[in-house]
PLY file of the C-alpha trace (Angstrom):
ply
format ascii 1.0
element vertex 129
property float x
property float y
property float z
element edge 128
property int vertex1
property int vertex2
end_header
47.11 8.09 48.11
45.27 5.18 46.24
41.94 6.50 47.60
42.64 10.19 46.39
43.59 8.88 42.84
40.42 6.75 42.70
38.16 9.70 43.78
39.85 11.94 41.24
39.17 9.31 38.46
35.59 8.88 39.50
35.19 12.72 39.45
36.66 12.98 35.84
34.75 10.02 34.52
31.40 11.52 35.96
32.48 14.99 34.70
33.04 13.77 31.13
29.94 11.65 31.11
27.64 14.68 31.90
29.77 17.24 29.84
28.75 15.63 26.51
25.24 15.22 25.29
26.28 13.53 21.97
24.79 14.16 18.52
21.39 15.56 18.30
19.30 15.98 15.28
16.70 18.64 14.52
14.82 18.67 11.25
13.27 21.86 9.80
10.17 19.81 9.24
9.47 15.91 9.52
6.62 16.02 7.05
6.79 17.44 3.38
3.41 18.21 1.73
3.73 18.04 -2.14
0.27 19.41 -2.21
-1.40 18.59 -5.65
1.26 18.24 -8.27
1.14 17.44 -11.84
2.88 14.33 -13.23
5.59 15.43 -15.79
5.63 19.04 -14.67
7.19 18.07 -11.01
10.49 16.02 -10.70
9.25 14.71 -7.33
12.42 15.73 -5.45
12.16 17.28 -2.13
14.88 17.89 0.75
14.38 17.34 4.53
17.05 19.80 5.98
18.25 18.92 9.53
21.08 20.42 11.81
23.23 18.74 14.43
22.48 20.56 17.38
24.47 18.35 19.71
28.24 18.38 20.70
29.48 15.26 18.84
29.53 14.22 15.03
26.14 13.12 13.86
26.05 9.92 11.63
23.26 9.12 9.36
23.58 5.30 9.37
20.78 4.31 6.95
17.55 5.96 5.20
14.85 3.44 4.01
11.61 4.14 2.23
8.41 2.53 2.92
8.37 1.38 -0.87
10.33 1.41 -3.97
8.53 4.36 -5.33
10.45 6.67 -3.07
14.19 6.70 -3.31
16.04 8.57 -0.41
19.66 9.73 -0.50
21.60 10.40 2.72
24.78 12.33 3.47
27.84 10.14 3.21
30.13 12.12 5.85
29.35 12.61 9.52
27.63 16.05 10.29
29.78 18.16 12.62
28.11 20.05 15.44
26.17 23.09 14.54
26.33 22.10 10.92
23.36 21.33 8.62
22.90 18.92 5.69
19.67 17.34 4.03
18.23 13.94 2.97
16.95 14.04 -0.50
13.88 12.22 -1.44
12.74 11.47 -4.97
9.06 10.28 -5.55
8.32 8.55 -8.92
5.30 10.74 -9.25
2.68 7.81 -10.02
-0.59 9.44 -10.26
-2.76 9.15 -7.17
-2.30 10.11 -3.25
1.09 10.20 -1.95
1.64 8.80 1.78
4.97 7.52 2.32
7.48 7.12 5.22
11.30 7.41 5.06
12.94 5.87 8.24
16.28 7.71 8.99
18.58 5.69 11.43
21.35 7.89 13.30
23.45 8.06 16.27
21.35 10.99 17.67
20.65 10.94 21.46
17.42 12.99 21.31
15.41 10.64 19.38
14.24 7.05 20.56
17.00 4.64 19.46
18.22 7.32 16.91
15.43 6.69 14.70
13.36 9.48 12.94
10.36 8.64 10.63
9.99 11.36 7.90
6.84 11.67 5.86
5.74 12.81 2.27
2.21 13.41 1.44
0.17 14.88 -1.34
-1.44 13.92 -4.57
-0.14 13.34 -8.16
-2.46 14.24 -10.97
-2.26 13.50 -14.54
-2.88 16.57 -16.77
-5.57 16.03 -19.65
-3.92 16.67 -23.11
0 1
1 2
2 3
3 4
4 5
5 6
6 7
7 8
8 9
9 10
10 11
11 12
12 13
13 14
14 15
15 16
16 17
17 18
18 19
19 20
20 21
21 22
22 23
23 24
24 25
25 26
26 27
27 28
28 29
29 30
30 31
31 32
32 33
33 34
34 35
35 36
36 37
37 38
38 39
39 40
40 41
41 42
42 43
43 44
44 45
45 46
46 47
47 48
48 49
49 50
50 51
51 52
52 53
53 54
54 55
55 56
56 57
57 58
58 59
59 60
60 61
61 62
62 63
63 64
64 65
65 66
66 67
67 68
68 69
69 70
70 71
71 72
72 73
73 74
74 75
75 76
76 77
77 78
78 79
79 80
80 81
81 82
82 83
83 84
84 85
85 86
86 87
87 88
88 89
89 90
90 91
91 92
92 93
93 94
94 95
95 96
96 97
97 98
98 99
99 100
100 101
101 102
102 103
103 104
104 105
105 106
106 107
107 108
108 109
109 110
110 111
111 112
112 113
113 114
114 115
115 116
116 117
117 118
118 119
119 120
120 121
121 122
122 123
123 124
124 125
125 126
126 127
127 128
């Protein structure tokens, strides 16, 4: 009887361990190209849209920028399976080239350690008056 119970327990644990893949994150794009934008005419705000393609709630733990010139904003609540959300990025529009990385820390099982590097690039120009 004890062996039978142990066998059933091991089977159930194995079944549930394989039945769930956990949260998975898929971004529409992991790089946003601002192109050539004009300071004062563009607000510098862009959105990285993503979907939880897994079977458990996705948690965005932290979002960090490679410099203070880029301010990212993350969702506060977990993203349920099949749902989408966004990470908003605001660049301060200093004239010159844009090449910044935003590091997203999640509980996603389809990314190494749940970390995703997002990139913004482009050029900010100052319009002559």
